[in-house]
C-alpha positions as CSV (number, residue, x, y, z in Angstrom):
1,M,0.1,0.0,0.0
2,K,1.3,3.3,-1.0
3,L,0.3,6.2,1.6
4,I,0.8,9.9,0.9
5,A,1.1,12.0,4.1
6,F,1.3,15.6,4.6
7,G,0.6,18.5,7.0
8,A,-1.7,21.1,5.5
9,S,0.5,23.7,6.6
10,N,3.5,25.7,5.2
11,S,5.4,25.7,8.5
12,K,9.0,24.3,8.1
13,S,8.3,22.8,11.8
14,S,4.8,21.8,11.2
15,I,3.4,19.6,13.9
16,N,0.7,18.7,11.6
17,K,3.3,17.4,9.3
18,K,4.9,15.4,12.2
19,L,1.5,13.9,13.1
20,A,0.8,13.0,9.5
21,T,4.2,11.3,9.2
22,Y,4.0,9.4,12.4
23,A,0.5,8.3,11.9
24,A,1.2,6.9,8.5
25,S,4.2,5.0,10.2
26,L,1.6,3.0,12.3
27,V,0.2,1.3,9.0
28,D,2.3,-1.9,8.8
29,N,4.1,-2.6,5.4
30,A,2.9,0.7,4.0
31,Q,5.2,2.6,1.5
32,I,5.0,6.0,2.8
33,E,5.8,9.5,0.8
34,V,5.7,12.4,2.7
35,L,4.7,15.7,1.1
36,D,5.7,19.1,2.0
37,I,3.3,21.8,0.5
38,N,6.3,24.2,0.1
39,D,7.3,22.0,-2.6
40,F,4.1,23.1,-4.6
41,D,4.6,27.0,-4.4
42,L,1.9,28.7,-6.2
43,P,1.0,32.2,-6.7
44,L,-2.6,33.3,-5.0
45,F,-5.2,31.7,-7.0
46,S,-7.6,33.9,-9.1
47,E,-9.5,33.5,-12.2
48,D,-7.5,36.1,-13.9
49,L,-4.3,34.5,-13.0
50,E,-5.6,30.9,-14.3
51,K,-6.3,32.7,-17.6
52,E,-2.8,34.0,-17.8
53,L,-0.9,30.8,-16.5
54,G,-3.2,28.0,-17.2
55,H,-2.7,25.0,-14.8
56,P,0.9,25.6,-13.3
57,Q,3.2,22.7,-13.2
58,A,3.3,22.5,-9.1
59,A,-0.6,22.0,-9.3
60,Q,-0.3,19.2,-11.8
61,D,2.5,17.8,-9.8
62,F,0.2,17.7,-6.7
63,I,-2.5,16.1,-8.5
64,A,0.0,13.5,-9.9
65,K,1.4,12.6,-6.5
66,I,-2.5,11.8,-5.2
67,S,-3.1,9.9,-8.1
68,E,-0.3,7.5,-7.1
69,A,-1.7,6.9,-3.6
70,D,-3.8,4.2,-2.2
71,G,-4.3,6.2,0.9
72,L,-3.9,9.5,2.2
73,V,-3.1,10.9,5.6
74,I,-3.7,14.6,6.1
75,S,-3.3,16.6,9.2
76,F,-4.9,19.9,9.0
77,A,-3.4,22.9,10.7
78,E,-5.8,25.6,11.7
79,H,-5.5,29.3,11.3
80,N,-8.2,31.3,12.6
81,G,-10.6,28.4,12.8
82,S,-10.0,27.5,9.2
83,Y,-7.7,26.0,6.7
84,T,-4.2,27.7,6.3
85,A,-3.9,30.0,3.3
86,A,-1.0,27.8,1.9
87,Y,-3.2,24.6,1.8
88,K,-6.3,26.4,0.5
89,N,-4.3,28.1,-2.3
90,L,-2.8,24.7,-3.3
91,Y,-6.3,23.0,-3.2
92,D,-7.9,25.9,-5.2
93,W,-5.4,25.5,-8.0
94,A,-5.4,21.7,-8.0
95,S,-9.4,21.6,-8.0
96,R,-9.1,23.6,-11.3
97,I,-7.4,20.3,-12.9
98,E,-9.2,17.7,-11.0
99,Q,-12.4,18.9,-9.3
100,K,-12.4,16.1,-6.7
101,V,-8.6,16.7,-6.0
102,Y,-8.4,13.5,-3.7
103,Q,-9.7,11.4,-6.5
104,N,-11.8,9.2,-4.3
105,T,-8.7,7.9,-2.5
106,P,-9.4,6.3,1.0
107,A,-8.3,8.8,3.5
108,V,-7.8,9.7,7.2
109,F,-7.9,13.4,8.4
110,L,-6.1,14.5,11.5
111,S,-5.6,17.8,13.2
112,T,-3.5,18.9,16.0
113,S,-2.6,22.2,17.8
114,P,-0.5,23.1,20.9
115,G,-3.8,23.9,22.6
116,P,-6.5,21.6,24.1
117,G,-8.7,22.2,21.0
118,G,-6.6,20.2,18.6
119,A,-7.5,22.4,15.7
120,S,-11.0,20.8,15.8
121,S,-12.8,23.4,14.1
122,V,-10.9,23.1,10.7
123,L,-11.0,19.3,11.1
124,N,-14.9,19.5,11.2
125,S,-14.8,21.4,8.1
126,A,-12.5,18.9,6.3
127,V,-14.6,16.2,7.5
128,T,-17.8,17.8,6.4
129,S,-16.2,18.6,2.9
130,A,-14.6,15.3,2.6
131,Q,-17.2,14.4,-0.2
132,F,-16.5,17.5,-2.0
133,L,-12.6,17.3,-1.8
134,G,-13.0,13.8,-3.2
135,A,-11.6,11.8,-0.3
136,E,-13.2,8.5,0.8
137,L,-12.8,9.3,4.5
138,K,-12.3,6.3,6.4
139,A,-11.7,8.1,10.0
140,S,-10.7,11.3,11.7
141,L,-9.0,12.4,14.9
142,S,-8.3,15.5,16.5
143,L,-5.3,15.6,18.7
144,G,-5.1,18.5,21.2
145,S,-2.2,19.7,23.4
146,F,0.6,18.2,20.8
147,Y,3.8,19.2,22.8
148,D,2.3,17.5,26.0
149,K,1.7,14.1,23.9
150,F,4.4,14.0,21.4
151,N,8.0,13.5,22.1
152,L,10.1,15.9,19.5
153,E,13.2,14.0,19.9
154,T,11.9,10.7,19.1
155,N,9.0,11.9,16.9
156,E,6.6,9.6,18.6
157,L,3.4,9.9,20.8
158,H,4.2,8.9,24.3
159,D,0.8,9.5,25.6
160,T,-0.7,6.1,25.8
161,T,-4.4,7.3,25.3
162,A,-3.6,9.5,22.4
163,L,-1.4,6.6,20.9
164,N,-4.3,4.1,21.3
165,E,-6.9,6.5,19.6
166,L,-4.4,7.2,16.6
167,R,-3.8,3.3,16.2
168,T,-7.5,2.7,16.1
169,T,-7.8,5.6,13.7
170,M,-5.2,4.2,11.2
171,Q,-6.6,0.8,11.5
172,Q,-9.4,2.1,9.3
173,L,-6.9,3.0,6.5
174,A,-4.7,-0.1,7.0
175,A,-7.9,-2.4,6.4
176,I,-8.3,-1.0,2.9
177,P,-7.2,-3.3,0.0
178,A,-3.8,-2.3,-1.6
């Protein structure tokens, strides 16, 4: 099974990217490719710019990566209760190439934050929108208080309850046929 994992954030030290990467590692025998949305740098989307540029290569490359996946692990960062501008912009460009950006690929949606809310507002938006995003949502999980539960030196969850919840969540993706 090939999994694509990424954090929906352009922070170089994204805790959501760390969570998505770790979560994907819990799926036995998976080939994991971790994407960095900074590698898909695009100008701010507008219809006028689309007429001028067409479909930029970075958006085409993102769509191609998604098409290679048997499963997706996406952890959503929250900015002011919503998607990050970087993620939303990438999604907007990609959706002009493939309306259902995630191409009906089985997915697990996650979110985390330093605070107890765990970026649950953006996760709720993503879960509600999954069908429009083209994701075959298998499970979702919000993890609050990231720094209290995740060891940055070992890149592992050390909170037993959170680890068990994440394992249960990831089993939903592990159950799909490759």
